[in-house]
C-alpha positions in Angstrom: 5.0 -15.7 -14.1 8.4 -16.2 -15.4 11.1 -17.1 -12.5 14.1 -14.2 -12.3 17.3 -14.8 -10.9 16.4 -11.9 -8.1 19.4 -13.4 -5.8 22.4 -13.6 -8.8 20.4 -9.9 -9.9 21.1 -8.5 -6.5 24.5 -9.8 -6.1 26.0 -8.6 -9.3 25.0 -4.8 -8.9 28.2 -2.8 -8.0 28.7 -1.7 -4.3 28.4 2.0 -3.7 24.8 4.1 -2.5 22.4 5.3 -5.0 19.1 6.3 -4.7 18.4 2.4 -5.1 20.0 1.3 -2.2 17.1 0.8 0.2 15.6 -0.8 -2.1 18.3 -2.9 -3.2 18.6 -3.7 0.9 14.8 -4.9 0.7 15.1 -7.1 -1.5 18.3 -8.7 0.1 16.3 -9.2 3.7 13.8 -10.7 1.7 16.0 -12.9 -0.1 17.9 -13.9 3.5 14.3 -14.3 5.3 13.1 -17.1 2.9 16.3 -18.8 3.1 16.2 -18.8 6.9 12.9 -19.8 7.0 13.7 -22.9 4.3 10.7 -22.8 2.0 10.8 -23.6 -2.0 7.8 -21.1 -2.2 8.9 -17.5 -0.7 7.6 -14.2 -2.2 8.1 -10.7 -1.5 5.9 -7.9 -2.2 6.8 -4.5 -2.5 4.5 -1.3 -2.5 5.7 1.9 -3.8 4.0 4.5 -2.2 4.3 7.7 -4.1 3.5 11.3 -1.9 -0.4 12.4 -2.3 0.8 15.7 -3.2 0.7 17.0 -7.1 3.9 18.1 -8.3 2.7 21.7 -10.2 5.2 20.6 -13.1 2.6 17.3 -13.7 5.7 14.8 -12.3 5.2 12.0 -11.2 4.8 12.6 -7.0 8.4 11.1 -5.7 8.6 8.1 -3.4 6.9 8.6 0.0 8.2 5.3 1.1 7.7 1.3 0.9 5.5 -0.9 1.7 7.4 -4.6 2.0 
């Protein structure tokens, strides 16, 4: 498993609302929670759930929710 400086990557994302804004917020909130807990082995697991309805054109179904 490689170490990636997620905090730096997230901080470098320019402001502005996009379809990725909720995901960025999830990551930032997770980092802040880990820092508040003052632990060195924090982990953020994100599961992307897609709609169970199949698309007519065989594309990947849209994202329905995130589990953190």
